[in-house]
C-alpha positions as CSV (number, residue, x, y, z in Angstrom):
1,X,97.0,84.5,115.1
2,X,100.7,85.1,115.3
3,X,103.1,85.7,112.5
4,X,106.9,85.8,112.8
5,X,109.0,87.5,110.2
6,X,112.7,86.6,110.2
7,X,114.7,89.4,108.7
8,X,113.6,93.0,109.4
9,X,115.0,94.5,106.3
10,X,112.9,96.3,103.7
11,X,110.9,93.3,102.6
12,X,110.3,91.9,106.1
13,X,109.4,95.3,107.6
14,X,107.0,96.1,104.7
15,X,105.4,92.7,105.2
16,X,105.0,93.4,108.9
17,X,103.5,96.8,108.1
18,X,100.9,95.5,105.7
19,X,99.9,92.6,107.9
20,X,99.5,95.0,110.8
21,X,97.4,97.8,109.2
22,X,95.2,95.3,107.4
23,X,94.6,93.4,110.6
24,X,95.6,90.0,109.1
25,X,97.2,88.8,112.4
26,X,96.8,89.7,116.0
27,X,100.5,89.6,116.7
28,X,103.6,90.1,114.5
29,X,107.1,89.4,115.7
30,X,110.1,90.8,113.7
31,X,113.4,89.0,114.3
32,X,116.8,90.1,113.1
33,X,120.5,89.4,113.9
34,X,121.4,93.1,113.9
35,X,121.2,94.5,117.5
36,X,118.1,96.8,117.9
37,X,117.2,96.7,114.2
38,X,114.0,94.7,114.5
39,X,113.0,96.5,117.7
40,X,113.3,99.8,116.0
41,X,111.3,98.7,113.0
42,X,108.6,97.3,115.2
43,X,108.4,100.5,117.3
44,X,108.1,102.6,114.2
45,X,105.3,100.4,112.8
46,X,103.5,100.5,116.2
47,X,103.6,104.3,116.2
48,X,101.4,104.2,113.1
49,X,98.6,102.6,115.0
50,X,96.8,105.7,116.2
51,X,96.8,107.2,112.7
52,X,95.9,104.1,110.7
53,X,93.6,102.4,113.2
54,X,95.1,99.0,113.6
55,X,95.3,96.9,116.8
56,X,97.9,94.3,115.8
57,X,100.7,93.9,118.5
58,X,104.1,94.3,116.8
59,X,107.3,93.5,118.6
60,X,111.0,93.2,117.6
61,X,113.7,90.9,118.9
62,X,117.4,90.4,118.3
63,X,118.1,86.8,117.5
64,X,115.9,85.5,120.3
65,X,113.8,82.7,118.8
66,X,112.0,82.0,122.0
67,X,109.9,85.1,121.4
68,X,108.6,83.5,118.2
69,X,107.0,80.6,120.1
70,X,103.6,79.6,118.9
71,X,103.7,81.2,115.5
72,X,101.1,80.1,113.1
73,X,103.1,81.3,110.1
74,X,106.9,82.1,109.9
75,X,108.1,84.2,107.0
76,X,111.8,83.9,106.1
77,X,113.2,86.9,104.4
78,X,116.8,86.4,105.7
79,X,119.8,86.7,103.5
80,X,121.5,89.4,101.5
81,X,119.5,91.2,98.8
82,X,120.4,91.2,95.2
83,X,122.9,93.8,94.1
84,X,122.8,95.4,90.6
85,X,124.1,92.8,88.1
86,X,123.7,90.0,90.5
87,X,121.5,87.1,89.6
88,X,119.3,85.2,92.1
89,X,121.4,82.1,91.3
90,X,124.6,83.8,92.6
91,X,122.9,84.1,96.0
92,X,122.8,80.4,96.6
93,X,126.0,79.9,98.5
94,X,125.5,82.9,100.7
95,X,121.8,82.5,101.6
96,X,121.4,78.7,101.9
97,X,123.2,78.4,105.2
98,X,121.2,81.3,106.6
99,X,117.8,79.9,105.6
100,X,118.6,76.4,106.9
101,X,119.6,77.7,110.3
102,X,116.6,80.0,110.5
103,X,114.2,77.2,109.6
104,X,115.6,74.8,112.2
105,X,115.5,77.5,114.9
106,X,111.9,78.6,114.4
107,X,110.7,75.0,114.5
108,X,112.2,74.6,118.0
109,X,109.5,77.0,119.2
110,X,106.8,76.7,116.6
111,X,106.7,73.0,115.5
112,X,103.3,73.3,113.8
113,X,104.0,76.4,111.9
114,X,103.7,77.0,108.1
115,X,106.9,78.4,106.6
116,X,106.8,81.0,103.8
117,X,110.1,81.4,102.1
118,X,111.0,84.7,100.5
119,X,114.8,84.5,100.4
120,X,116.4,84.3,97.0
121,X,117.0,82.2,95.0
122,X,113.5,81.5,96.2
123,X,112.8,78.1,94.5
124,X,116.1,76.7,95.7
125,X,115.7,78.1,99.2
126,X,112.2,76.6,99.4
127,X,113.5,73.2,98.4
128,X,116.3,73.6,101.0
129,X,113.8,74.4,103.8
130,X,111.7,71.4,102.9
131,X,114.6,69.0,102.8
132,X,116.4,70.4,105.8
133,X,113.4,70.3,108.1
134,X,111.6,67.2,106.9
135,X,108.2,69.0,107.2
136,X,105.2,67.9,105.1
137,X,105.3,69.5,101.7
138,X,102.1,71.5,102.4
139,X,103.8,73.5,105.1
140,X,106.7,74.9,103.1
141,X,105.7,77.6,100.6
142,X,107.8,79.8,98.3
143,X,106.3,83.2,97.7
144,X,107.7,84.2,94.3
145,X,104.7,83.4,92.1
146,X,102.5,85.8,94.0
147,X,104.9,88.7,93.3
148,X,105.6,87.7,89.7
149,X,101.8,87.5,89.0
150,X,101.3,90.9,90.6
151,X,103.9,92.4,88.3
152,X,102.4,90.7,85.3
153,X,99.0,92.1,86.2
154,X,100.5,95.6,86.6
155,X,102.2,95.5,83.2
156,X,98.9,94.3,81.6
157,X,97.1,97.1,83.4
158,X,99.5,99.6,81.9
159,X,99.1,98.2,78.5
160,X,95.3,98.1,78.7
161,X,95.0,101.3,80.6
162,X,92.6,99.5,82.9
163,X,92.6,98.8,86.7
164,X,95.0,96.0,87.7
165,X,92.4,94.6,90.1
166,X,90.1,93.9,87.1
167,X,92.8,91.8,85.5
168,X,93.3,88.1,86.2
169,X,96.7,86.7,85.2
170,X,99.3,84.3,86.6
171,X,103.0,83.5,86.3
172,X,104.2,80.0,86.8
173,X,107.6,78.3,86.6
174,X,110.8,79.3,88.4
175,X,111.2,82.6,90.2
176,X,114.0,83.9,88.0
177,X,114.5,86.3,85.1
178,X,114.8,83.6,82.6
179,X,112.7,80.8,84.2
180,X,109.3,82.4,84.9
181,X,106.4,81.9,82.5
182,X,103.8,84.6,82.3
183,X,100.6,82.9,81.0
184,X,99.5,85.5,78.4
185,X,97.1,83.0,76.8
186,X,95.1,82.7,79.9
187,X,95.2,86.4,81.1
188,X,91.8,88.1,81.1
189,X,90.2,91.5,81.8
190,X,86.9,91.0,83.6
191,X,86.6,87.5,82.1
192,X,87.5,88.6,78.6
193,X,90.9,87.3,77.2
194,X,93.3,90.2,77.0
195,X,94.3,89.0,73.5
196,X,91.0,90.7,72.3
197,X,92.5,94.0,73.4
198,X,96.2,93.7,72.9
199,X,98.2,92.5,70.0
200,X,100.6,89.6,70.2
201,X,103.5,92.0,70.0
202,X,102.3,93.9,73.0
203,X,101.6,90.8,74.9
204,X,105.1,89.5,74.3
205,X,106.5,92.8,75.5
206,X,104.4,92.6,78.6
207,X,105.7,89.1,79.3
208,X,109.3,90.2,78.7
209,X,108.9,93.2,81.1
210,X,107.4,90.9,83.7
211,X,110.3,88.5,83.5
212,X,112.8,91.3,84.2
213,X,110.5,93.1,86.6
214,X,112.8,92.4,89.6
215,X,116.0,93.2,87.8
216,X,114.5,96.5,86.4
217,X,113.7,97.6,90.0
218,X,117.1,96.5,91.2
219,X,118.7,98.7,88.5
220,X,116.6,101.7,89.4
221,X,116.8,101.4,93.2
222,X,120.3,100.0,93.6
223,X,118.9,97.1,95.7
224,X,115.9,94.6,95.6
225,X,112.4,96.0,95.6
226,X,110.4,95.8,98.8
227,X,106.9,97.3,98.6
228,X,105.4,94.8,96.2
229,X,107.3,91.8,97.7
230,X,106.2,92.7,101.2
231,X,102.6,93.1,100.1
232,X,102.7,89.8,98.2
233,X,103.9,88.0,101.3
234,X,101.1,89.6,103.3
235,X,98.6,88.5,100.7
236,X,99.8,84.9,100.9
237,X,99.8,85.0,104.7
238,X,96.2,86.3,104.7
239,X,95.0,83.4,102.7
240,X,96.6,81.0,105.2
241,X,95.5,82.6,108.4
242,X,92.0,83.3,107.3
243,X,91.6,80.1,105.4
244,X,90.6,82.0,102.2
245,X,91.6,79.2,99.8
246,X,92.8,81.7,97.2
247,X,94.4,80.4,94.1
248,X,97.9,81.7,94.2
249,X,101.0,80.8,92.2
250,X,103.5,79.5,94.7
251,X,106.7,77.6,94.7
252,X,105.9,74.2,96.2
253,X,107.2,70.6,96.1
254,X,105.9,68.7,93.1
255,X,105.6,64.9,92.9
256,X,104.5,64.3,89.3
257,X,102.4,67.5,88.9
258,X,103.1,69.2,85.6
259,X,105.4,66.3,84.7
260,X,108.1,67.2,87.3
261,X,109.4,65.6,90.5
262,X,111.7,66.4,93.4
263,X,111.8,70.2,92.9
264,X,110.0,73.3,94.3
265,X,108.6,75.4,91.5
266,X,105.8,77.9,90.9
267,X,102.5,76.3,90.2
268,X,98.9,77.4,90.9
269,X,97.9,76.4,94.4
270,X,94.9,76.6,96.7
271,X,96.2,78.2,99.9
272,X,94.3,77.8,103.2
273,X,94.7,77.1,106.8
274,X,96.7,73.9,106.1
275,X,99.1,75.8,103.7
276,X,99.1,74.2,100.3
277,X,95.7,72.5,100.1
278,X,95.8,71.6,96.4
279,X,97.9,72.0,93.3
280,X,95.7,73.1,90.5
281,X,96.2,71.4,87.2
282,X,96.0,74.0,84.4
283,X,95.9,72.5,80.9
284,X,99.0,73.9,79.3
285,X,99.5,73.9,75.6
286,X,102.6,72.3,74.0
287,X,104.6,75.6,74.0
288,X,103.8,76.2,77.6
289,X,104.7,72.7,78.6
290,X,108.0,73.0,76.9
291,X,108.7,76.3,78.6
292,X,107.8,74.8,82.0
293,X,110.1,71.8,81.4
294,X,112.9,74.1,80.5
295,X,112.2,76.2,83.6
296,X,112.2,73.0,85.8
297,X,115.6,72.0,84.4
298,X,117.1,75.3,85.3
299,X,115.7,75.2,88.9
300,X,116.9,71.6,89.3
301,X,120.4,72.6,88.2
302,X,120.5,75.3,90.9
303,X,119.4,72.8,93.5
304,X,122.6,70.8,92.7
305,X,124.5,73.5,94.6
306,X,122.8,72.4,97.8
307,X,124.2,68.9,98.0
308,X,127.0,69.7,100.4
309,X,124.6,71.8,102.6
310,X,122.0,69.0,102.9
311,X,124.5,66.3,103.8
């Protein structure tokens, strides 16, 4: 199985590293426009093999899409990262042209690939990739919900003082500081609702911390986070390549699901060898439905900025 990662920055390189040492794919190609950058990252990762025991072949190329031919999954991380004080929405004009060009180029050599979009603003870039390529909706997946859910589980873990891997929790809605919806009502610790252990006040703080999780890290690091985003991409790619059929919150194209149409937004999906194999219908309560509708409106308004690009 072959995975291409376009963009060898922090997120892309971390994704390649995790995929390699976990043996998720037999081959990983890193591609970047900066001369020698992807090659250097690939060589650095390869030199870990003797110490970590992986056999994945990792290579890097400078803007040569022919080397990506036959990729089963292509991950797009290209674009500038968020700077302190910058919203994901402000990235649209800069990153849209990059994502469109990348998607078109990878399909020349891997026409049957599944595309995973990481570039921000992620919901809008996922929608752009879908509309620009004309691919079936199951083959374009936005990663954001996997990352947001990971952060949600982490904050619940800290509040409960229990292992994050024993906690089940999901974030739906747009991948933005004001549009994501941590489903506190449905979160559980080993099958028991977390509301039995945490007060409503604590749960609301956990939700609030989750929503600004990315911005918090940007403020601390001076740039976007990369370890958790890279690992979240690898988790999603693993479910595709190994047909694991995990339920993962992903940004996908909806046609009536959750009362929305013609946008890509975070919803629970079954992810397998065909990409998005099913959108799972969670029974939201009235408050959650209202929040989701508000989130969808915000995502749709950002998509309006793509009109000139998609002409």
